[in-house]
C-alpha positions as CSV (number, residue, x, y, z in Angstrom):
1,X,27.8,-2.6,-4.5
2,X,29.6,-2.3,-7.8
3,X,30.9,-5.9,-7.5
4,X,27.4,-7.3,-8.0
5,X,27.0,-8.1,-11.7
6,X,23.4,-7.7,-12.9
7,X,21.7,-10.3,-15.1
8,X,18.0,-9.2,-15.5
9,X,17.9,-6.8,-12.6
10,X,19.7,-3.7,-11.6
11,X,21.6,-3.5,-8.3
12,X,19.1,-4.1,-5.6
13,X,20.6,-1.3,-3.5
14,X,19.4,1.2,-6.2
15,X,15.8,0.4,-5.3
16,X,16.4,2.0,-1.9
17,X,18.4,5.0,-3.0
18,X,15.6,7.4,-2.1
19,X,14.8,5.8,1.3
20,X,15.6,8.2,4.1
21,X,17.9,6.8,6.7
22,X,15.9,7.1,10.0
23,X,18.9,6.5,12.2
24,X,21.0,9.1,14.1
25,X,24.1,10.1,12.2
26,X,26.1,9.8,15.5
27,X,28.2,6.5,15.6
28,X,26.5,5.2,12.4
29,X,28.8,2.4,11.3
30,X,26.9,0.6,8.7
31,X,25.3,1.9,5.5
32,X,21.5,1.7,5.1
33,X,21.8,-0.2,1.8
34,X,24.1,-2.8,3.2
35,X,21.7,-3.7,6.1
36,X,18.7,-3.8,3.9
37,X,20.4,-6.1,1.4
38,X,21.5,-8.4,4.3
39,X,17.9,-8.5,5.6
40,X,16.5,-9.4,2.2
41,X,19.0,-12.1,1.6
42,X,18.8,-13.4,5.1
43,X,15.1,-13.8,5.1
44,X,15.1,-15.6,1.8
45,X,17.8,-17.9,3.1
46,X,15.8,-18.9,6.2
47,X,16.2,-16.2,8.8
48,X,13.1,-15.1,10.6
49,X,14.3,-12.2,12.8
50,X,17.2,-9.9,13.5
51,X,19.2,-12.4,15.5
52,X,18.8,-15.1,12.8
53,X,19.7,-12.5,10.1
54,X,22.9,-11.7,12.0
55,X,23.8,-15.4,12.4
56,X,23.2,-16.1,8.7
57,X,25.3,-13.0,7.7
58,X,28.1,-14.0,10.0
59,X,28.2,-17.4,8.4
60,X,28.4,-15.8,5.0
61,X,30.7,-13.0,6.0
62,X,33.4,-13.8,3.5
63,X,31.0,-13.7,0.6
64,X,29.1,-10.6,1.8
65,X,32.4,-8.7,2.3
66,X,33.3,-9.3,-1.3
67,X,30.1,-7.8,-2.6
68,X,29.0,-5.2,0.0
69,X,30.9,-2.3,1.5
70,X,30.7,-3.4,5.2
71,X,33.6,-1.3,6.5
72,X,32.9,-2.4,10.0
73,X,32.0,-6.0,9.3
74,X,28.6,-7.6,9.8
75,X,26.0,-5.5,11.6
76,X,24.8,-6.8,15.0
77,X,21.2,-8.0,15.5
78,X,20.7,-5.0,17.7
79,X,21.6,-2.7,14.8
80,X,19.4,-4.7,12.4
81,X,16.5,-4.7,14.9
82,X,16.8,-0.9,15.5
83,X,16.7,-0.2,11.8
84,X,13.7,-2.4,11.2
85,X,11.9,-0.7,14.1
86,X,12.7,2.8,12.8
87,X,11.8,2.3,9.2
88,X,8.3,3.5,8.3
89,X,6.6,0.4,6.7
90,X,4.9,2.4,4.0
91,X,8.2,4.1,2.9
92,X,10.0,0.8,3.1
93,X,7.4,-1.0,0.9
94,X,7.3,1.8,-1.6
95,X,11.0,1.2,-2.4
96,X,10.0,-2.3,-3.6
97,X,7.4,-1.0,-6.1
98,X,9.9,-0.7,-9.0
99,X,11.2,-4.1,-8.3
100,X,7.6,-5.5,-8.1
101,X,6.7,-3.7,-11.3
102,X,9.6,-5.4,-13.1
103,X,8.5,-8.8,-11.9
104,X,4.9,-8.2,-13.0
105,X,6.2,-7.0,-16.4
106,X,8.2,-10.2,-16.9
107,X,5.2,-12.4,-16.1
108,X,2.8,-10.5,-18.4
109,X,2.1,-11.5,-21.9
110,X,-0.4,-10.5,-24.5
111,X,-2.2,-13.9,-24.3
112,X,-2.7,-13.9,-20.5
113,X,-6.0,-13.0,-18.8
114,X,-6.1,-9.9,-16.6
115,X,-4.3,-10.4,-13.3
116,X,-6.4,-11.4,-10.3
117,X,-5.5,-9.4,-7.2
118,X,-6.7,-11.1,-4.1
119,X,-6.9,-8.9,-1.0
120,X,-7.3,-10.6,2.4
121,X,-6.2,-10.4,6.0
122,X,-4.1,-12.6,8.2
123,X,-3.5,-12.3,12.0
124,X,0.0,-12.8,13.4
125,X,-1.1,-14.7,16.4
126,X,1.9,-14.3,18.7
127,X,2.6,-10.7,17.9
128,X,0.6,-9.4,20.9
129,X,2.2,-7.3,23.6
130,X,0.3,-7.7,26.9
131,X,2.6,-5.3,28.7
132,X,1.5,-2.5,26.4
133,X,-2.1,-3.9,26.1
134,X,-1.6,-4.4,22.3
135,X,-3.4,-7.2,20.5
136,X,-1.8,-9.2,17.7
137,X,-1.1,-7.5,14.4
138,X,-3.5,-8.1,11.6
139,X,-1.9,-7.8,8.1
140,X,-4.0,-7.0,5.1
141,X,-2.2,-8.2,1.9
142,X,-2.6,-7.8,-1.8
143,X,-1.5,-10.9,-3.8
144,X,-1.2,-11.1,-7.6
145,X,-2.5,-14.6,-8.1
146,X,-1.3,-15.5,-11.6
147,X,2.1,-13.8,-11.1
148,X,2.6,-15.1,-7.6
149,X,3.7,-11.7,-6.4
150,X,3.0,-9.9,-3.1
151,X,2.0,-6.3,-4.2
152,X,1.7,-4.7,-0.8
153,X,0.4,-4.9,2.8
154,X,-0.9,-2.8,5.6
155,X,-0.9,-3.6,9.3
156,X,-4.0,-3.0,11.5
157,X,-4.5,-3.5,15.2
158,X,-7.6,-5.6,14.8
159,X,-9.4,-7.6,12.0
160,X,-12.3,-5.2,12.3
161,X,-10.1,-2.4,10.8
162,X,-9.7,-4.2,7.5
163,X,-12.5,-2.0,6.0
164,X,-10.4,1.1,6.7
165,X,-7.1,-0.5,5.6
166,X,-8.3,-1.8,2.2
167,X,-8.9,1.7,0.6
168,X,-5.4,2.8,1.7
169,X,-3.9,-0.4,0.3
170,X,-5.6,0.1,-3.0
171,X,-4.0,3.5,-3.3
172,X,-0.6,2.0,-2.9
173,X,-0.8,-0.6,-5.6
174,X,-1.4,-0.6,-9.3
175,X,-4.8,-2.3,-10.0
176,X,-5.2,-1.1,-13.6
177,X,-6.6,-3.9,-15.9
178,X,-6.9,-6.3,-13.0
179,X,-9.8,-8.1,-11.2
180,X,-9.7,-7.4,-7.5
181,X,-11.3,-10.0,-5.2
182,X,-12.2,-9.4,-1.6
183,X,-14.1,-11.4,1.0
184,X,-17.4,-10.2,2.5
185,X,-16.0,-7.9,5.0
186,X,-14.6,-5.7,2.2
187,X,-17.9,-5.7,0.3
188,X,-18.4,-2.0,0.7
189,X,-19.7,0.6,-1.8
190,X,-16.7,2.9,-1.1
191,X,-14.3,0.1,-1.8
192,X,-16.1,-0.9,-5.1
193,X,-15.9,2.8,-6.1
194,X,-12.2,2.9,-5.4
195,X,-11.5,-0.2,-7.5
196,X,-13.4,1.2,-10.5
197,X,-11.6,4.6,-10.0
198,X,-8.3,2.8,-10.0
199,X,-9.0,1.2,-13.4
200,X,-9.8,-2.3,-12.1
201,X,-12.8,-4.6,-11.9
202,X,-14.1,-6.3,-8.8
203,X,-15.6,-9.6,-7.6
204,X,-16.7,-9.1,-4.0
205,X,-18.1,-11.9,-1.7
206,X,-21.5,-11.0,-0.4
207,X,-23.0,-11.9,3.0
208,X,-25.4,-10.5,5.6
209,X,-23.4,-7.3,6.2
210,X,-25.2,-6.0,3.1
211,X,-28.5,-7.5,4.1
212,X,-30.8,-6.0,1.5
213,X,-28.5,-6.7,-1.4
214,X,-27.7,-10.2,-0.1
215,X,-31.3,-11.1,0.1
216,X,-32.1,-9.7,-3.3
217,X,-29.2,-11.7,-4.9
218,X,-30.3,-14.9,-3.1
219,X,-33.9,-14.5,-4.4
220,X,-32.7,-13.7,-7.9
221,X,-30.4,-16.7,-8.1
222,X,-33.1,-19.0,-6.8
223,X,-35.5,-17.7,-9.3
224,X,-33.1,-18.2,-12.2
225,X,-32.1,-21.7,-11.2
226,X,-35.8,-22.8,-10.8
227,X,-37.4,-21.1,-13.7
228,X,-36.9,-22.6,-17.2
229,X,-38.2,-19.4,-18.8
230,X,-35.1,-17.6,-17.4
231,X,-32.6,-20.3,-18.4
232,X,-31.2,-18.1,-21.2
233,X,-30.0,-15.7,-18.5
234,X,-28.1,-18.3,-16.6
235,X,-24.5,-18.5,-17.5
236,X,-23.0,-21.7,-15.9
237,X,-19.6,-23.2,-15.5
238,X,-18.7,-26.4,-13.7
239,X,-15.4,-28.1,-12.7
240,X,-14.4,-31.1,-10.6
241,X,-11.3,-31.2,-8.4
242,X,-9.9,-34.3,-6.8
243,X,-7.3,-34.6,-4.1
244,X,-6.5,-35.6,-0.5
245,X,-9.3,-38.2,-0.6
246,X,-12.0,-35.6,-1.5
247,X,-13.9,-34.9,-4.7
248,X,-15.2,-31.3,-5.1
249,X,-17.7,-30.4,-7.7
250,X,-17.8,-26.6,-8.2
251,X,-20.7,-25.0,-10.0
252,X,-20.7,-21.3,-10.9
253,X,-23.6,-19.2,-12.1
254,X,-22.8,-15.7,-13.4
255,X,-25.8,-13.6,-14.2
256,X,-26.7,-10.2,-15.6
257,X,-28.5,-7.8,-13.2
258,X,-32.3,-8.0,-12.7
259,X,-34.3,-4.8,-12.8
260,X,-34.5,-4.8,-9.0
261,X,-30.7,-5.3,-8.6
262,X,-29.9,-2.6,-11.1
263,X,-31.4,-0.1,-8.7
264,X,-28.7,-0.7,-6.0
265,X,-26.2,2.2,-6.1
266,X,-23.0,0.3,-6.5
267,X,-20.4,1.8,-8.8
268,X,-19.7,-0.4,-11.8
269,X,-22.0,-3.2,-10.7
270,X,-22.9,-5.3,-13.8
271,X,-23.4,-8.9,-12.6
272,X,-24.0,-11.2,-9.7
273,X,-22.8,-14.7,-9.2
274,X,-22.9,-17.8,-7.0
275,X,-20.4,-20.5,-6.4
276,X,-21.7,-23.9,-5.1
277,X,-19.2,-26.4,-3.8
278,X,-20.3,-30.0,-3.3
279,X,-17.6,-32.0,-1.5
280,X,-17.6,-35.8,-1.0
281,X,-15.2,-37.3,1.4
282,X,-15.4,-40.8,3.0
283,X,-19.0,-41.0,1.8
284,X,-20.1,-37.7,3.4
285,X,-21.4,-34.9,1.3
286,X,-21.2,-31.2,2.3
287,X,-22.5,-28.2,0.3
288,X,-21.2,-24.7,0.6
289,X,-22.9,-21.8,-1.3
290,X,-21.3,-18.3,-1.7
291,X,-22.7,-15.3,-3.4
292,X,-20.9,-12.4,-5.1
293,X,-21.4,-9.1,-6.9
294,X,-19.1,-8.0,-9.7
295,X,-18.3,-5.3,-12.2
296,X,-17.4,-8.0,-14.8
297,X,-19.5,-8.6,-17.9
298,X,-21.2,-12.0,-17.9
299,X,-18.6,-14.7,-18.4
300,X,-19.0,-17.7,-16.1
301,X,-15.6,-19.1,-16.7
302,X,-13.9,-15.8,-16.0
303,X,-16.0,-15.4,-12.9
304,X,-15.0,-18.9,-11.7
305,X,-11.3,-18.0,-12.2
306,X,-11.7,-14.9,-10.0
307,X,-13.5,-16.8,-7.2
308,X,-11.0,-19.7,-7.3
309,X,-8.1,-17.2,-7.5
310,X,-9.2,-15.6,-4.3
311,X,-8.9,-18.9,-2.5
312,X,-5.3,-19.0,-3.6
313,X,-4.2,-16.2,-1.2
314,X,-5.2,-18.5,1.7
315,X,-3.8,-21.7,0.1
316,X,-0.6,-20.2,-1.3
317,X,0.4,-17.1,0.6
318,X,-1.0,-17.5,4.1
319,X,-0.3,-21.2,4.3
320,X,3.3,-20.6,3.2
321,X,3.7,-17.8,5.7
322,X,2.5,-20.1,8.5
323,X,4.2,-23.4,7.6
324,X,7.4,-22.3,5.8
325,X,8.1,-18.9,7.3
326,X,6.5,-19.7,10.7
327,X,5.0,-16.2,10.9
328,X,2.6,-17.0,13.6
329,X,5.5,-17.8,15.9
330,X,7.1,-14.3,15.4
331,X,7.6,-12.6,18.8
332,X,8.9,-9.3,17.6
333,X,7.1,-6.7,19.8
334,X,7.9,-3.5,18.0
335,X,5.1,-2.8,15.5
336,X,7.2,-1.3,12.8
337,X,9.8,-4.1,13.0
338,X,7.1,-6.8,12.9
339,X,5.4,-5.1,9.9
340,X,8.7,-4.8,8.0
341,X,9.7,-8.4,8.7
342,X,6.3,-9.5,7.6
343,X,6.7,-7.7,4.3
344,X,10.2,-9.1,3.8
345,X,8.7,-12.6,4.1
346,X,6.0,-11.9,1.6
347,X,8.5,-10.5,-0.8
348,X,10.7,-13.5,-0.3
349,X,7.9,-15.8,-1.2
350,X,7.3,-13.9,-4.4
351,X,11.0,-14.3,-5.4
352,X,11.2,-17.9,-4.4
353,X,8.0,-18.8,-6.3
354,X,9.3,-17.2,-9.4
355,X,12.5,-19.2,-9.5
356,X,12.3,-21.9,-12.2
357,X,13.3,-24.8,-10.0
358,X,10.5,-27.3,-9.6
359,X,10.9,-27.7,-5.8
360,X,8.5,-26.3,-3.3
361,X,8.9,-22.8,-1.8
362,X,10.0,-24.5,1.5
363,X,12.7,-26.5,-0.3
364,X,13.9,-23.6,-2.4
365,X,14.3,-21.6,0.8
366,X,16.5,-24.3,2.3
367,X,18.5,-24.4,-0.9
368,X,19.0,-20.6,-0.7
369,X,20.4,-21.1,2.8
370,X,22.6,-23.9,1.7
371,X,23.9,-22.6,-1.6
372,X,24.9,-18.9,-2.0
373,X,24.9,-19.2,-5.8
374,X,21.3,-20.4,-5.7
375,X,20.4,-17.5,-3.4
376,X,21.9,-15.1,-6.0
377,X,19.8,-16.7,-8.7
378,X,16.6,-16.2,-6.7
379,X,17.2,-12.4,-6.6
380,X,18.3,-12.3,-10.3
381,X,22.0,-11.7,-9.8
382,X,25.2,-13.6,-10.5
383,X,28.3,-13.3,-8.4
384,X,31.7,-12.4,-9.9
């Protein structure tokens, strides 16, 4: 790999130097580092599975042979598939942490607000395996909203297992000085405690799964909004968003705890909030109201940024995975292989979003497939 000249990054193979090769040493023809580099590059350039990665690598064989060892040429899709199936996803992702840390460091400045880390789940709809009675994989992802970086993921067999997956995911990522946002399913006392323990703050959506707290927050917000004597407690922020023939008026209230709410045993709990969305489209008005608990001090604008930031994981990451990377169509049956490919796609989105070109992620991915020099720029390297 010595022929790859670094610009702002070290040789990408070095990130995987400590990764144990899970393959048998018998008839091992291709180095672990070479295959991983080919997988990373191939997925960025448009490949969605082992066969497509091999096809892309074969088309770029001349360039790859100049910069990788490849003593036996391009690895076959069977070789690529076997490696992805054997690699433990948690060990594979761990090797990206230093790379991710360097990306987060580049995007951080003294003036920026704390990073918002949105945690949410997404089901890979066609990853089921009826022959083995396995349902589709459900991926729980952590997404750094401002930096546009995928921080980690965990696979679960069902959506209902998110509650167990989130604490494990929190242990794998650095949440110090961040605001962690999670939907109502992750609104659990143990998860709130883990976030505070990890050095972060939280904004957790609140619904009927925490029925007593939910009802108490609803009553308190209603009282504040209706009582002029409590108006000084109501911190309010409003914004209007126009697009796609719709006008959204978003009103946020961020409130200190009442005496009754202060008695609930939630670690770090300081405030509650509500986000009210009034949408007008083709003369029709709809209203959506959502409640939250938070460890943040009262600051309606900051609360609004966290709530809006959580929506970005759906609008930015999940939408891109479905539309640009066609993740829902993935038919890889092996669980480890599907998990590892899913992670490569999330990491590819992170790198593509960070490139300074103004085109969309979809167009930048096409450009990476068409132009090897552009692909090298995406990963922070120049070819010589």
